[in-house]
FIKOLZA-1660 file (N, C-alpha, C; in steps of 0.1 Angstrom, whole numbers, plus 5000, padded with zeros to 4 digits):
% residues 129
   i   px   py   pz ch aa at
   1 3556 2658 6950  A  X  N
   1 3548 2649 6941  A  X CA
   1 3558 2639 6934  A  X  C
   2 3570 2644 6931  A  X  N
   2 3579 2635 6924  A  X CA
   2 3583 2623 6933  A  X  C
   3 3585 2626 6947  A  X  N
   3 3588 2615 6956  A  X CA
   3 3577 2605 6957  A  X  C
   4 3565 2610 6957  A  X  N
   4 3553 2601 6958  A  X CA
   4 3553 2591 6946  A  X  C
   5 3557 2596 6934  A  X  N
   5 3557 2588 6922  A  X CA
   5 3569 2578 6922  A  X  C
   6 3580 2582 6928  A  X  N
   6 3592 2574 6928  A  X CA
   6 3590 2561 6936  A  X  C
   7 3583 2561 6947  A  X  N
   7 3582 2549 6956  A  X CA
   7 3574 2538 6948  A  X  C
   8 3562 2542 6943  A  X  N
   8 3555 2531 6936  A  X CA
   8 3563 2526 6923  A  X  C
   9 3569 2535 6916  A  X  N
   9 3577 2531 6905  A  X CA
   9 3588 2522 6909  A  X  C
  10 3595 2526 6920  A  X  N
  10 3606 2517 6925  A  X CA
  10 3601 2503 6929  A  X  C
  11 3589 2503 6935  A  X  N
  11 3583 2490 6939  A  X CA
  11 3580 2482 6926  A  X  C
  12 3574 2488 6916  A  X  N
  12 3571 2482 6904  A  X CA
  12 3583 2477 6897  A  X  C
  13 3594 2485 6896  A  X  N
  13 3606 2480 6890  A  X CA
  13 3612 2468 6897  A  X  C
  14 3612 2468 6910  A  X  N
  14 3618 2457 6917  A  X CA
  14 3610 2444 6915  A  X  C
  15 3596 2446 6915  A  X  N
  15 3588 2434 6912  A  X CA
  15 3590 2429 6898  A  X  C
  16 3591 2437 6888  A  X  N
  16 3594 2433 6875  A  X CA
  16 3607 2427 6874  A  X  C
  17 3618 2432 6880  A  X  N
  17 3631 2427 6880  A  X CA
  17 3631 2413 6887  A  X  C
  18 3624 2411 6898  A  X  N
  18 3623 2398 6904  A  X CA
  18 3617 2388 6895  A  X  C
  19 3606 2392 6888  A  X  N
  19 3600 2382 6878  A  X CA
  19 3610 2379 6867  A  X  C
  20 3617 2389 6862  A  X  N
  20 3627 2386 6851  A  X CA
  20 3638 2377 6856  A  X  C
  21 3643 2378 6868  A  X  N
  21 3653 2370 6873  A  X CA
  21 3648 2355 6874  A  X  C
  22 3636 2353 6879  A  X  N
  22 3632 2339 6881  A  X CA
  22 3629 2333 6867  A  X  C
  23 3624 2341 6858  A  X  N
  23 3622 2336 6844  A  X CA
  23 3635 2333 6837  A  X  C
  24 3645 2340 6840  A  X  N
  24 3658 2338 6833  A  X CA
  24 3667 2328 6841  A  X  C
  25 3662 2323 6852  A  X  N
  25 3669 2314 6860  A  X CA
  25 3674 2301 6853  A  X  C
  26 3667 2297 6842  A  X  N
  26 3670 2285 6835  A  X CA
  26 3680 2288 6824  A  X  C
  27 3692 2292 6828  A  X  N
  27 3702 2295 6818  A  X CA
  27 3715 2288 6822  A  X  C
  28 3715 2275 6825  A  X  N
  28 3728 2269 6829  A  X CA
  28 3736 2265 6816  A  X  C
  29 3747 2258 6819  A  X  N
  29 3755 2252 6808  A  X CA
  29 3747 2241 6802  A  X  C
  30 3742 2243 6790  A  X  N
  30 3734 2233 6783  A  X CA
  30 3741 2220 6781  A  X  C
  31 3754 2221 6779  A  X  N
  31 3762 2209 6777  A  X CA
  31 3762 2200 6790  A  X  C
  32 3762 2207 6801  A  X  N
  32 3762 2199 6814  A  X CA
  32 3748 2192 6815  A  X  C
  33 3738 2200 6813  A  X  N
  33 3724 2194 6814  A  X CA
  33 3723 2182 6804  A  X  C
  34 3728 2183 6792  A  X  N
  34 3727 2172 6783  A  X CA
  34 3735 2160 6787  A  X  C
  35 3747 2163 6793  A  X  N
  35 3755 2152 6798  A  X CA
  35 3749 2145 6810  A  X  C
  36 3744 2152 6819  A  X  N
  36 3737 2146 6831  A  X CA
  36 3725 2138 6827  A  X  C
  37 3717 2144 6817  A  X  N
  37 3706 2137 6812  A  X CA
  37 3710 2124 6806  A  X  C
  38 3720 2124 6797  A  X  N
  38 3724 2112 6791  A  X CA
  38 3729 2101 6801  A  X  C
  39 3736 2106 6811  A  X  N
  39 3741 2096 6821  A  X CA
  39 3731 2091 6831  A  X  C
  40 3722 2100 6835  A  X  N
  40 3712 2096 6845  A  X CA
  40 3698 2093 6840  A  X  C
  41 3694 2099 6829  A  X  N
  41 3680 2097 6825  A  X CA
  41 3679 2090 6812  A  X  C
  42 3690 2091 6804  A  X  N
  42 3689 2085 6790  A  X CA
  42 3687 2070 6789  A  X  C
  43 3690 2063 6800  A  X  N
  43 3687 2049 6799  A  X CA
  43 3673 2046 6798  A  X  C
  44 3664 2054 6803  A  X  N
  44 3650 2052 6803  A  X CA
  44 3642 2062 6794  A  X  C
  45 3647 2073 6792  A  X  N
  45 3640 2084 6785  A  X CA
  45 3648 2089 6773  A  X  C
  46 3640 2093 6763  A  X  N
  46 3646 2100 6751  A  X CA
  46 3641 2114 6750  A  X  C
  47 3648 2123 6743  A  X  N
  47 3643 2136 6740  A  X CA
  47 3642 2138 6725  A  X  C
  48 3643 2127 6718  A  X  N
  48 3642 2127 6703  A  X CA
  48 3627 2126 6700  A  X  C
  49 3622 2137 6694  A  X  N
  49 3608 2138 6691  A  X CA
  49 3603 2126 6683  A  X  C
  50 3593 2119 6688  A  X  N
  50 3587 2108 6682  A  X CA
  50 3593 2094 6686  A  X  C
  51 3604 2094 6693  A  X  N
  51 3610 2082 6697  A  X CA
  51 3601 2074 6707  A  X  C
  52 3601 2061 6705  A  X  N
  52 3593 2053 6714  A  X CA
  52 3601 2041 6718  A  X  C
  53 3595 2032 6726  A  X  N
  53 3602 2020 6730  A  X CA
  53 3611 2021 6742  A  X  C
  54 3611 2032 6749  A  X  N
  54 3619 2033 6761  A  X CA
  54 3611 2029 6773  A  X  C
  55 3618 2027 6784  A  X  N
  55 3611 2023 6796  A  X CA
  55 3603 2035 6802  A  X  C
  56 3608 2047 6800  A  X  N
  56 3601 2059 6804  A  X CA
  56 3595 2066 6793  A  X  C
  57 3586 2076 6795  A  X  N
  57 3580 2083 6784  A  X CA
  57 3591 2092 6777  A  X  C
  58 3588 2096 6765  A  X  N
  58 3596 2105 6757  A  X CA
  58 3595 2119 6764  A  X  C
  59 3606 2125 6766  A  X  N
  59 3606 2138 6773  A  X CA
  59 3607 2150 6764  A  X  C
  60 3607 2148 6751  A  X  N
  60 3607 2159 6741  A  X CA
  60 3594 2167 6743  A  X  C
  61 3595 2180 6746  A  X  N
  61 3583 2188 6748  A  X CA
  61 3576 2185 6761  A  X  C
  62 3583 2180 6771  A  X  N
  62 3577 2177 6784  A  X CA
  62 3573 2190 6792  A  X  C
  63 3581 2200 6790  A  X  N
  63 3578 2213 6797  A  X CA
  63 3565 2219 6791  A  X  C
  64 3555 2220 6799  A  X  N
  64 3542 2225 6795  A  X CA
  64 3532 2214 6793  A  X  C
  65 3536 2202 6794  A  X  N
  65 3527 2190 6792  A  X CA
  65 3522 2186 6806  A  X  C
  66 3510 2180 6806  A  X  N
  66 3504 2175 6818  A  X CA
  66 3510 2161 6821  A  X  C
  67 3512 2158 6834  A  X  N
  67 3517 2145 6838  A  X CA
  67 3508 2134 6833  A  X  C
  68 3514 2123 6829  A  X  N
  68 3506 2112 6825  A  X CA
  68 3498 2113 6812  A  X  C
  69 3502 2123 6803  A  X  N
  69 3494 2126 6792  A  X CA
  69 3500 2122 6778  A  X  C
  70 3512 2117 6778  A  X  N
  70 3518 2114 6765  A  X CA
  70 3511 2102 6759  A  X  C
  71 3505 2104 6747  A  X  N
  71 3497 2094 6740  A  X CA
  71 3506 2081 6738  A  X  C
  72 3500 2070 6742  A  X  N
  72 3507 2057 6739  A  X CA
  72 3516 2052 6750  A  X  C
  73 3518 2060 6761  A  X  N
  73 3527 2055 6771  A  X CA
  73 3519 2050 6783  A  X  C
  74 3523 2039 6789  A  X  N
  74 3515 2033 6800  A  X CA
  74 3520 2039 6814  A  X  C
  75 3514 2050 6818  A  X  N
  75 3517 2056 6830  A  X CA
  75 3511 2049 6842  A  X  C
  76 3516 2051 6854  A  X  N
  76 3510 2046 6866  A  X CA
  76 3498 2054 6869  A  X  C
  77 3488 2049 6876  A  X  N
  77 3476 2057 6880  A  X CA
  77 3481 2069 6888  A  X  C
  78 3491 2068 6896  A  X  N
  78 3496 2079 6904  A  X CA
  78 3500 2091 6895  A  X  C
  79 3507 2088 6884  A  X  N
  79 3512 2098 6875  A  X CA
  79 3501 2104 6867  A  X  C
  80 3491 2095 6863  A  X  N
  80 3480 2100 6855  A  X CA
  80 3471 2110 6863  A  X  C
  81 3470 2107 6876  A  X  N
  81 3461 2115 6884  A  X CA
  81 3468 2127 6892  A  X  C
  82 3481 2127 6891  A  X  N
  82 3488 2138 6899  A  X CA
  82 3485 2152 6893  A  X  C
  83 3482 2153 6880  A  X  N
  83 3478 2165 6874  A  X CA
  83 3488 2176 6875  A  X  C
  84 3500 2173 6871  A  X  N
  84 3511 2183 6872  A  X CA
  84 3512 2189 6858  A  X  C
  85 3514 2202 6858  A  X  N
  85 3518 2209 6845  A  X CA
  85 3533 2210 6846  A  X  C
  86 3540 2202 6839  A  X  N
  86 3554 2201 6840  A  X CA
  86 3561 2214 6836  A  X  C
  87 3569 2219 6846  A  X  N
  87 3577 2231 6844  A  X CA
  87 3591 2227 6850  A  X  C
  88 3601 2235 6847  A  X  N
  88 3615 2232 6852  A  X CA
  88 3615 2230 6867  A  X  C
  89 3607 2238 6875  A  X  N
  89 3608 2237 6889  A  X CA
  89 3602 2224 6894  A  X  C
  90 3591 2219 6889  A  X  N
  90 3586 2206 6894  A  X CA
  90 3593 2194 6888  A  X  C
  91 3600 2196 6877  A  X  N
  91 3608 2185 6872  A  X CA
  91 3620 2183 6882  A  X  C
  92 3625 2194 6887  A  X  N
  92 3636 2193 6897  A  X CA
  92 3631 2186 6909  A  X  C
  93 3619 2189 6913  A  X  N
  93 3613 2182 6925  A  X CA
  93 3611 2167 6922  A  X  C
  94 3606 2164 6911  A  X  N
  94 3605 2150 6907  A  X CA
  94 3618 2142 6908  A  X  C
  95 3628 2148 6901  A  X  N
  95 3640 2140 6900  A  X CA
  95 3649 2141 6913  A  X  C
  96 3644 2148 6923  A  X  N
  96 3650 2147 6936  A  X CA
  96 3647 2134 6943  A  X  C
  97 3635 2130 6943  A  X  N
  97 3630 2118 6948  A  X CA
  97 3617 2114 6942  A  X  C
  98 3617 2108 6931  A  X  N
  98 3604 2105 6923  A  X CA
  98 3593 2098 6932  A  X  C
  99 3597 2088 6940  A  X  N
  99 3587 2081 6948  A  X CA
  99 3581 2090 6958  A  X  C
 100 3588 2100 6963  A  X  N
 100 3582 2109 6973  A  X CA
 100 3574 2119 6967  A  X  C
 101 3578 2124 6955  A  X  N
 101 3570 2134 6948  A  X CA
 101 3557 2129 6942  A  X  C
 102 3558 2117 6936  A  X  N
 102 3546 2110 6931  A  X CA
 102 3545 2096 6937  A  X  C
 103 3540 2095 6949  A  X  N
 103 3539 2081 6955  A  X CA
 103 3531 2072 6946  A  X  C
 104 3537 2060 6943  A  X  N
 104 3530 2051 6934  A  X CA
 104 3535 2051 6920  A  X  C
 105 3544 2061 6916  A  X  N
 105 3549 2061 6903  A  X CA
 105 3556 2048 6899  A  X  C
 106 3556 2045 6887  A  X  N
 106 3564 2034 6882  A  X CA
 106 3579 2037 6881  A  X  C
 107 3583 2050 6882  A  X  N
 107 3596 2054 6880  A  X CA
 107 3605 2049 6891  A  X  C
 108 3615 2039 6887  A  X  N
 108 3623 2033 6898  A  X CA
 108 3635 2041 6902  A  X  C
 109 3637 2053 6896  A  X  N
 109 3649 2061 6899  A  X CA
 109 3649 2065 6913  A  X  C
 110 3661 2065 6920  A  X  N
 110 3662 2068 6934  A  X CA
 110 3663 2083 6936  A  X  C
 111 3667 2091 6926  A  X  N
 111 3669 2105 6927  A  X CA
 111 3683 2110 6924  A  X  C
 112 3683 2122 6920  A  X  N
 112 3696 2129 6916  A  X CA
 112 3700 2138 6928  A  X  C
 113 3711 2135 6934  A  X  N
 113 3716 2141 6946  A  X CA
 113 3719 2156 6944  A  X  C
 114 3726 2160 6934  A  X  N
 114 3731 2173 6932  A  X CA
 114 3720 2183 6927  A  X  C
 115 3718 2194 6935  A  X  N
 115 3709 2204 6931  A  X CA
 115 3713 2210 6918  A  X  C
 116 3726 2212 6916  A  X  N
 116 3731 2218 6903  A  X CA
 116 3727 2209 6891  A  X  C
 117 3729 2196 6893  A  X  N
 117 3726 2187 6882  A  X CA
 117 3711 2186 6879  A  X  C
 118 3703 2186 6890  A  X  N
 118 3689 2186 6888  A  X CA
 118 3684 2199 6880  A  X  C
 119 3690 2210 6884  A  X  N
 119 3686 2223 6877  A  X CA
 119 3691 2222 6863  A  X  C
 120 3703 2217 6860  A  X  N
 120 3708 2216 6846  A  X CA
 120 3699 2207 6838  A  X  C
 121 3695 2196 6843  A  X  N
 121 3686 2187 6836  A  X CA
 121 3673 2193 6833  A  X  C
 122 3667 2199 6843  A  X  N
 122 3654 2206 6841  A  X CA
 122 3654 2217 6830  A  X  C
 123 3665 2224 6831  A  X  N
 123 3667 2235 6821  A  X CA
 123 3669 2229 6807  A  X  C
 124 3677 2218 6806  A  X  N
 124 3679 2211 6794  A  X CA
 124 3666 2206 6788  A  X  C
 125 3658 2200 6797  A  X  N
 125 3645 2195 6792  A  X CA
 125 3636 2207 6787  A  X  C
 126 3637 2218 6793  A  X  N
 126 3629 2230 6789  A  X CA
 126 3632 2234 6774  A  X  C
 127 3644 2231 6770  A  X  N
 127 3648 2234 6756  A  X CA
 127 3645 2223 6746  A  X  C
 128 3641 2212 6750  A  X  N
 128 3638 2201 6741  A  X CA
 128 3624 2201 6736  A  X  C
 129 3622 2203 6724  A  X  N
 129 3608 2205 6718  A  X CA
 129 3604 2193 6710  A  X  C
% end
């Protein structure tokens, strides 16, 4: 009977551990994410809450926000209708090749080549409220 209980418990523990690892995946060097953001994204975007007047939308609080939904920003039709719930994973996909991820977006950025840099930026954005 003990063996029968061990197998389901082991499966449950490995499933829970896998979930915890993916949830904790966003723990890079925050300084690196901030630096890459400043160099690559900061020309068009701000993470200062309430800041306006940039070419791109303000990204403070972007994680958990729907695409094309920041009040007062003029998004492309493509971004408004994409219906993305922004999370670190799809932010990484967007900044890989914005035009491929959201065909018709106004975002002129060609993409960030380094997977480590993309991950660091996405995790940095996750922390900006």
